[in-house]
SEFI-942192 format. One record per residue (C-alpha): residue number from 0; residue in one letter; y, x, z negated. Coordinates in pm, whole numbers, plus 50000, padded with zeros to 5 digits. Layout:
BEGIN
<site num="NUM" residu="A" y="Y" x="X" z="Z"/>
...
This chain:
BEGIN
<site num="0" residu="M" y="49950" x="49983" z="49989"/>
<site num="1" residu="A" y="50372" x="50146" z="50098"/>
<site num="2" residu="L" y="50613" x="50192" z="49810"/>
<site num="3" residu="A" y="50700" x="49849" z="49663"/>
<site num="4" residu="S" y="51007" x="49761" z="49492"/>
<site num="5" residu="M" y="50970" x="49539" z="49178"/>
<site num="6" residu="T" y="51223" x="49290" z="49217"/>
<site num="7" residu="G" y="51196" x="48987" z="49498"/>
<site num="8" residu="Y" y="51120" x="48622" z="49595"/>
<site num="9" residu="G" y="50890" x="48420" z="49739"/>
<site num="10" residu="R" y="50838" x="48061" z="49831"/>
<site num="11" residu="A" y="50577" x="47870" z="50033"/>
<site num="12" residu="A" y="50533" x="47435" z="50045"/>
<site num="13" residu="Y" y="50200" x="47293" z="50140"/>
<site num="14" residu="T" y="50217" x="46882" z="50194"/>
<site num="15" residu="L" y="49882" x="46711" z="50064"/>
<site num="16" residu="P" y="49836" x="46310" z="50089"/>
<site num="17" residu="F" y="50014" x="46192" z="49832"/>
<site num="18" residu="A" y="50274" x="46489" z="49748"/>
<site num="19" residu="E" y="50436" x="46810" z="49846"/>
<site num="20" residu="A" y="50339" x="47114" z="49654"/>
<site num="21" residu="V" y="50636" x="47421" z="49639"/>
<site num="22" residu="W" y="50497" x="47755" z="49502"/>
<site num="23" residu="E" y="50783" x="47987" z="49390"/>
<site num="24" residu="I" y="50710" x="48365" z="49234"/>
<site num="25" residu="R" y="51015" x="48580" z="49143"/>
<site num="26" residu="T" y="50971" x="48914" z="48982"/>
<site num="27" residu="L" y="51187" x="49171" z="48798"/>
<site num="28" residu="N" y="51151" x="49537" z="48661"/>
<site num="29" residu="H" y="50937" x="49554" z="48389"/>
<site num="30" residu="R" y="50683" x="49840" z="48233"/>
<site num="31" residu="H" y="50398" x="49654" z="48268"/>
<site num="32" residu="L" y="50238" x="49372" z="48456"/>
<site num="33" residu="D" y="50370" x="49058" z="48275"/>
<site num="34" residu="I" y="50295" x="48709" z="48425"/>
<site num="35" residu="H" y="50456" x="48381" z="48305"/>
<site num="36" residu="I" y="50268" x="48047" z="48480"/>
<site num="37" residu="R" y="50463" x="47713" z="48457"/>
<site num="38" residu="L" y="50260" x="47446" z="48613"/>
<site num="39" residu="P" y="50235" x="47051" z="48575"/>
<site num="40" residu="D" y="50031" x="46976" z="48340"/>
<site num="41" residu="N" y="49795" x="46780" z="48582"/>
<site num="42" residu="A" y="49752" x="47149" z="48760"/>
<site num="43" residu="R" y="49655" x="47408" z="48423"/>
<site num="44" residu="F" y="49313" x="47413" z="48595"/>
<site num="45" residu="L" y="49508" x="47667" z="48855"/>
<site num="46" residu="E" y="49631" x="47897" z="48584"/>
<site num="47" residu="M" y="49343" x="48150" z="48562"/>
<site num="48" residu="P" y="49336" x="48157" z="48949"/>
<site num="49" residu="I" y="49625" x="48228" z="49006"/>
<site num="50" residu="R" y="49626" x="48537" z="48725"/>
<site num="51" residu="Q" y="49331" x="48691" z="48937"/>
<site num="52" residu="L" y="49544" x="48653" z="49244"/>
<site num="53" residu="C" y="49853" x="48840" z="49117"/>
<site num="54" residu="R" y="49663" x="49116" z="48934"/>
<site num="55" residu="Q" y="49502" x="49166" z="49298"/>
<site num="56" residu="K" y="49908" x="49174" z="49482"/>
<site num="57" residu="L" y="50075" x="49319" z="49212"/>
<site num="58" residu="H" y="50058" x="49604" z="48986"/>
<site num="59" residu="R" y="50398" x="49626" z="48788"/>
<site num="60" residu="G" y="50689" x="49388" z="48657"/>
<site num="61" residu="K" y="50817" x="49061" z="48540"/>
<site num="62" residu="V" y="50623" x="48748" z="48691"/>
<site num="63" residu="D" y="50712" x="48412" z="48700"/>
<site num="64" residu="V" y="50531" x="48196" z="48884"/>
<site num="65" residu="F" y="50634" x="47792" z="48914"/>
<site num="66" residu="L" y="50485" x="47480" z="49082"/>
<site num="67" residu="S" y="50637" x="47175" z="49144"/>
<site num="68" residu="I" y="50491" x="46846" z="49269"/>
<site num="69" residu="K" y="50716" x="46618" z="49453"/>
<site num="70" residu="Q" y="50538" x="46237" z="49508"/>
<site num="71" residu="Q" y="50610" x="46034" z="49766"/>
<site num="72" residu="A" y="50749" x="45764" z="49625"/>
<site num="73" residu="L" y="50533" x="45492" z="49902"/>
<site num="74" residu="D" y="50213" x="45666" z="49719"/>
<site num="75" residu="V" y="50253" x="45588" z="49360"/>
<site num="76" residu="S" y="50048" x="45286" z="49315"/>
<site num="77" residu="H" y="49757" x="45423" z="49405"/>
<site num="78" residu="Q" y="49811" x="45740" z="49174"/>
<site num="79" residu="I" y="49861" x="45509" z="48850"/>
<site num="80" residu="N" y="49606" x="45583" z="48561"/>
<site num="81" residu="W" y="49565" x="45220" z="48469"/>
<site num="82" residu="S" y="49299" x="45281" z="48176"/>
<site num="83" residu="V" y="49593" x="45485" z="48040"/>
<site num="84" residu="L" y="49853" x="45229" z="48070"/>
<site num="85" residu="D" y="49620" x="44944" z="47971"/>
<site num="86" residu="G" y="49586" x="45135" z="47647"/>
<site num="87" residu="L" y="49962" x="45199" z="47612"/>
<site num="88" residu="M" y="50038" x="44825" z="47677"/>
<site num="89" residu="N" y="49825" x="44742" z="47399"/>
<site num="90" residu="T" y="49977" x="44989" z="47177"/>
<site num="91" residu="Y" y="50312" x="44808" z="47256"/>
<site num="92" residu="Q" y="50178" x="44492" z="47166"/>
<site num="93" residu="Q" y="50037" x="44563" z="46853"/>
<site num="94" residu="I" y="50349" x="44748" z="46713"/>
<site num="95" residu="N" y="50533" x="44379" z="46841"/>
<site num="96" residu="T" y="50258" x="44206" z="46656"/>
<site num="97" residu="R" y="50292" x="44417" z="46336"/>
<site num="98" residu="Y" y="50630" x="44414" z="46317"/>
<site num="99" residu="E" y="50736" x="44095" z="46492"/>
<site num="100" residu="L" y="50942" x="44259" z="46732"/>
<site num="101" residu="Q" y="51030" x="44068" z="47050"/>
<site num="102" residu="G" y="51078" x="44254" z="47415"/>
<site num="103" residu="T" y="50896" x="44402" z="47687"/>
<site num="104" residu="P" y="50866" x="44719" z="47796"/>
<site num="105" residu="D" y="51099" x="44911" z="48115"/>
<site num="106" residu="P" y="50797" x="44951" z="48385"/>
<site num="107" residu="L" y="50992" x="45240" z="48481"/>
<site num="108" residu="A" y="51013" x="45401" z="48152"/>
<site num="109" residu="L" y="50620" x="45352" z="48127"/>
<site num="110" residu="L" y="50507" x="45532" z="48445"/>
<site num="111" residu="Q" y="50704" x="45813" z="48330"/>
<site num="112" residu="W" y="50501" x="45868" z="48027"/>
<site num="113" residu="R" y="50234" x="46176" z="48029"/>
<site num="114" residu="G" y="49903" x="46114" z="48230"/>
<site num="115" residu="I" y="50020" x="45726" z="48375"/>
<site num="116" residu="I" y="50081" x="45893" z="48721"/>
<site num="117" residu="G" y="49863" x="46202" z="48878"/>
<site num="118" residu="S" y="49475" x="46143" z="48703"/>
<site num="119" residu="S" y="49364" x="45894" z="48930"/>
<site num="120" residu="E" y="49098" x="45939" z="49211"/>
<site num="121" residu="D" y="49377" x="46162" z="49397"/>
<site num="122" residu="S" y="49371" x="46419" z="49142"/>
<site num="123" residu="L" y="49479" x="46764" z="49202"/>
<site num="124" residu="E" y="49144" x="46929" z="49152"/>
<site num="125" residu="S" y="49023" x="46813" z="49425"/>
<site num="126" residu="Y" y="49282" x="47017" z="49631"/>
<site num="127" residu="Q" y="49255" x="47308" z="49432"/>
<site num="128" residu="A" y="49152" x="47495" z="49774"/>
<site num="129" residu="P" y="49509" x="47429" z="49965"/>
<site num="130" residu="L" y="49687" x="47437" z="49644"/>
<site num="131" residu="L" y="49606" x="47832" z="49606"/>
<site num="132" residu="E" y="49617" x="47898" z="50000"/>
<site num="133" residu="G" y="49971" x="47772" z="49908"/>
<site num="134" residu="F" y="50042" x="48026" z="49624"/>
<site num="135" residu="E" y="49906" x="48302" z="49860"/>
<site num="136" residu="Q" y="50138" x="48238" z="50120"/>
<site num="137" residu="A" y="50423" x="48254" z="49862"/>
<site num="138" residu="L" y="50268" x="48580" z="49708"/>
<site num="139" residu="T" y="50264" x="48736" z="50108"/>
<site num="140" residu="H" y="50606" x="48601" z="50133"/>
<site num="141" residu="L" y="50706" x="48786" z="49831"/>
<site num="142" residu="T" y="50527" x="49116" z="49880"/>
<site num="143" residu="T" y="50711" x="49166" z="50227"/>
<site num="144" residu="V" y="51026" x="49065" z="50086"/>
<site num="145" residu="R" y="50901" x="49398" z="49788"/>
<site num="146" residu="L" y="50787" x="49635" z="50076"/>
<site num="147" residu="T" y="51103" x="49565" z="50255"/>
<site num="148" residu="E" y="51311" x="49642" z="49940"/>
<site num="149" residu="G" y="51083" x="49963" z="49867"/>
<site num="150" residu="R" y="51142" x="50111" z="50198"/>
<site num="151" residu="H" y="51478" x="50083" z="50156"/>
<site num="152" residu="L" y="51490" x="50267" z="49813"/>
<site num="153" residu="Q" y="51248" x="50512" z="49968"/>
<site num="154" residu="Q" y="51509" x="50617" z="50213"/>
<site num="155" residu="D" y="51743" x="50634" z="49974"/>
<site num="156" residu="L" y="51496" x="50874" z="49752"/>
<site num="157" residu="H" y="51467" x="51103" z="50028"/>
<site num="158" residu="E" y="51797" x="51153" z="50098"/>
<site num="159" residu="K" y="51826" x="51243" z="49726"/>
<site num="160" residu="L" y="51566" x="51465" z="49722"/>
<site num="161" residu="A" y="51701" x="51645" z="50030"/>
<site num="162" residu="A" y="52071" x="51670" z="49828"/>
<site num="163" residu="I" y="51862" x="51800" z="49532"/>
<site num="164" residu="Q" y="51708" x="52073" z="49728"/>
<site num="165" residu="G" y="52051" x="52177" z="49873"/>
<site num="166" residu="I" y="52182" x="52224" z="49509"/>
<site num="167" residu="V" y="51882" x="52422" z="49452"/>
<site num="168" residu="E" y="51937" x="52643" z="49753"/>
<site num="169" residu="K" y="52298" x="52694" z="49607"/>
<site num="170" residu="V" y="52169" x="52830" z="49266"/>
<site num="171" residu="Q" y="51953" x="53050" z="49431"/>
<site num="172" residu="S" y="52196" x="53232" z="49631"/>
<site num="173" residu="L" y="52413" x="53272" z="49339"/>
<site num="174" residu="L" y="52149" x="53446" z="49136"/>
<site num="175" residu="L" y="52175" x="53673" z="49415"/>
<site num="176" residu="S" y="52508" x="53802" z="49307"/>
<site num="177" residu="M" y="52472" x="53745" z="48925"/>
<site num="178" residu="L" y="52367" x="54111" z="48870"/>
<site num="179" residu="P" y="52679" x="54246" z="49049"/>
<site num="180" residu="M" y="52921" x="54012" z="48897"/>
<site num="181" residu="L" y="52799" x="54096" z="48561"/>
<site num="182" residu="R" y="52795" x="54456" z="48615"/>
<site num="183" residu="D" y="53206" x="54433" z="48718"/>
<site num="184" residu="K" y="53284" x="54201" z="48466"/>
<site num="185" residu="M" y="53141" x="54448" z="48231"/>
<site num="186" residu="Q" y="53320" x="54784" z="48372"/>
<site num="187" residu="G" y="53652" x="54552" z="48389"/>
<site num="188" residu="M" y="53628" x="54465" z="48026"/>
<site num="189" residu="L" y="53520" x="54809" z="47887"/>
<site num="190" residu="K" y="53798" x="55011" z="48162"/>
<site num="191" residu="D" y="54078" x="54736" z="47965"/>
<site num="192" residu="L" y="53932" x="54866" z="47616"/>
<site num="193" residu="I" y="53965" x="55203" z="47739"/>
<site num="194" residu="V" y="53599" x="55274" z="47587"/>
<site num="195" residu="Q" y="53359" x="55515" z="47779"/>
<site num="196" residu="C" y="53000" x="55400" z="47827"/>
<site num="197" residu="E" y="52712" x="55581" z="47958"/>
<site num="198" residu="P" y="52571" x="55478" z="48280"/>
<site num="199" residu="A" y="52200" x="55462" z="48105"/>
<site num="200" residu="R" y="52331" x="55204" z="47791"/>
<site num="201" residu="L" y="52556" x="54975" z="48075"/>
<site num="202" residu="E" y="52243" x="54895" z="48265"/>
<site num="203" residu="Q" y="52051" x="54806" z="47940"/>
<site num="204" residu="E" y="52306" x="54587" z="47829"/>
<site num="205" residu="L" y="52306" x="54409" z="48203"/>
<site num="206" residu="A" y="51957" x="54371" z="48180"/>
<site num="207" residu="L" y="52006" x="54178" z="47850"/>
<site num="208" residu="L" y="52250" x="53994" z="47976"/>
<site num="209" residu="A" y="52101" x="53902" z="48288"/>
<site num="210" residu="M" y="51757" x="53785" z="48112"/>
<site num="211" residu="R" y="52013" x="53574" z="47891"/>
<site num="212" residu="Y" y="52140" x="53409" z="48172"/>
<site num="213" residu="D" y="51838" x="53398" z="48395"/>
<site num="214" residu="V" y="51795" x="53053" z="48546"/>
<site num="215" residu="S" y="51463" x="53097" z="48768"/>
<site num="216" residu="E" y="51207" x="52972" z="48546"/>
<site num="217" residu="E" y="51397" x="52637" z="48568"/>
<site num="218" residu="I" y="51428" x="52683" z="48961"/>
<site num="219" residu="T" y="51129" x="52782" z="49015"/>
<site num="220" residu="R" y="50995" x="52424" z="48838"/>
<site num="221" residu="L" y="51205" x="52246" z="48955"/>
<site num="222" residu="Q" y="51105" x="52274" z="49286"/>
<site num="223" residu="G" y="50772" x="52253" z="49193"/>
<site num="224" residu="H" y="50880" x="51885" z="49060"/>
<site num="225" residu="L" y="51027" x="51846" z="49418"/>
<site num="226" residu="K" y="50725" x="51883" z="49589"/>
<site num="227" residu="A" y="50523" x="51661" z="49340"/>
<site num="228" residu="M" y="50825" x="51399" z="49416"/>
<site num="229" residu="Q" y="50749" x="51437" z="49826"/>
<site num="230" residu="A" y="50381" x="51377" z="49764"/>
<site num="231" residu="L" y="50438" x="51082" z="49514"/>
<site num="232" residu="L" y="50693" x="50893" z="49825"/>
<site num="233" residu="A" y="50421" x="50985" z="50085"/>
<site num="234" residu="S" y="50201" x="50829" z="49872"/>
<site num="235" residu="K" y="50027" x="50477" z="49930"/>
<site num="236" residu="D" y="49943" x="50400" z="49539"/>
<site num="237" residu="A" y="50142" x="50280" z="49290"/>
<site num="238" residu="I" y="50444" x="50557" z="49175"/>
<site num="239" residu="G" y="50701" x="50395" z="48947"/>
<site num="240" residu="R" y="50561" x="50557" z="48630"/>
<site num="241" residu="Q" y="50478" x="50880" z="48778"/>
<site num="242" residu="L" y="50806" x="50898" z="48939"/>
<site num="243" residu="E" y="51050" x="50814" z="48624"/>
<site num="244" residu="F" y="50838" x="51113" z="48483"/>
<site num="245" residu="L" y="50871" x="51336" z="48689"/>
<site num="246" residu="L" y="51276" x="51239" z="48713"/>
<site num="247" residu="Q" y="51274" x="51313" z="48348"/>
<site num="248" residu="E" y="51123" x="51650" z="48386"/>
<site num="249" residu="M" y="51365" x="51740" z="48610"/>
<site num="250" residu="H" y="51631" x="51664" z="48390"/>
<site num="251" residu="R" y="51504" x="51865" z="48108"/>
<site num="252" residu="E" y="51539" x="52174" z="48351"/>
<site num="253" residu="A" y="51850" x="52046" z="48491"/>
<site num="254" residu="N" y="52027" x="52043" z="48120"/>
<site num="255" residu="T" y="51913" x="52397" z="48064"/>
<site num="256" residu="L" y="52010" x="52508" z="48399"/>
<site num="257" residu="G" y="52385" x="52384" z="48253"/>
<site num="258" residu="N" y="52330" x="52573" z="47927"/>
<site num="259" residu="K" y="52226" x="52910" z="48076"/>
<site num="260" residu="G" y="52436" x="52890" z="48345"/>
<site num="261" residu="Y" y="52691" x="53257" z="48340"/>
<site num="262" residu="H" y="52898" x="53131" z="48602"/>
<site num="263" residu="Q" y="53170" x="52767" z="48658"/>
<site num="264" residu="S" y="52973" x="52729" z="48976"/>
<site num="265" residu="I" y="52619" x="52739" z="48831"/>
<site num="266" residu="T" y="52764" x="52468" z="48609"/>
<site num="267" residu="Q" y="52920" x="52248" z="48848"/>
<site num="268" residu="Q" y="52613" x="52256" z="49035"/>
<site num="269" residu="A" y="52403" x="52165" z="48700"/>
<site num="270" residu="M" y="52621" x="51826" z="48684"/>
<site num="271" residu="T" y="52608" x="51767" z="48997"/>
<site num="272" residu="L" y="52200" x="51786" z="48993"/>
<site num="273" residu="K" y="52190" x="51565" z="48695"/>
<site num="274" residu="V" y="52428" x="51253" z="48873"/>
<site num="275" residu="I" y="52154" x="51237" z="49093"/>
<site num="276" residu="I" y="51849" x="51264" z="48916"/>
<site num="277" residu="E" y="51999" x="50999" z="48669"/>
<site num="278" residu="Q" y="52068" x="50787" z="48934"/>
<site num="279" residu="M" y="51740" x="50807" z="49124"/>
<site num="280" residu="R" y="51567" x="50723" z="48752"/>
<site num="281" residu="E" y="51772" x="50418" z="48787"/>
<site num="282" residu="Q" y="51610" x="50347" z="49122"/>
<site num="283" residu="S" y="51253" x="50472" z="48963"/>
<site num="284" residu="C" y="51297" x="50167" z="48728"/>
<site num="285" residu="N" y="51258" x="49910" z="49033"/>
<site num="286" residu="L" y="51002" x="50089" z="49184"/>
<site num="287" residu="E" y="50614" x="49919" z="49118"/>
């Protein structure tokens, strides 16, 4: 599966003989797969198959599933559960008799009572297969939306990786000039102080300073992380969590780079690097 975003929306409608079933699926960012299903009372039997289908297609994110049944007014009569309605009317009459009340119930109010409509021979259970087919259509729509956004995120991440590679190369070029710059700086300080220093001692001090400001290890690790991220972006698996971990490691290296930088140029490059990494971290939180 290609790189996919965790945010998306899918919708599908399926026409039954007596109603229209409309599926809606909304997904948002989440560290794990968190599925919430809202169904009409007479469609609860669909919950387990829906969860299984979601787990097959989705790996991470908060998933909200909605099913609405829009019944056709002309077909309502043959969906009335007369046994439930008879029981309700008997209870109403017993209340009137017991408390000596007068009046008749509102028919429209009775039809809104739970279980009165939708439990006849046209029960939704006999339409499980077409209802699940409609849900799969909504799931396919959702997947298409998530993959489209995922491609846009993938392109942007590749561009940011190229920017990071450019920063790493600039820092590498600055490292080549580090020792001559440190030597010139130290010799200038000694000249200002009118102090003579043996060449061997000067080279020893320069070596110590070079070790203190050396960031070659950080650069090597950054390059390794860049290669790992390139491989992840080419993967067909869900990579969101792995990408977040790698970016966390890269941010740590960027911090060390800024702290050890002997020159203002390296510090500026480290700051730019951290900004780009933070932008990538925000985007990775939206990847499955």
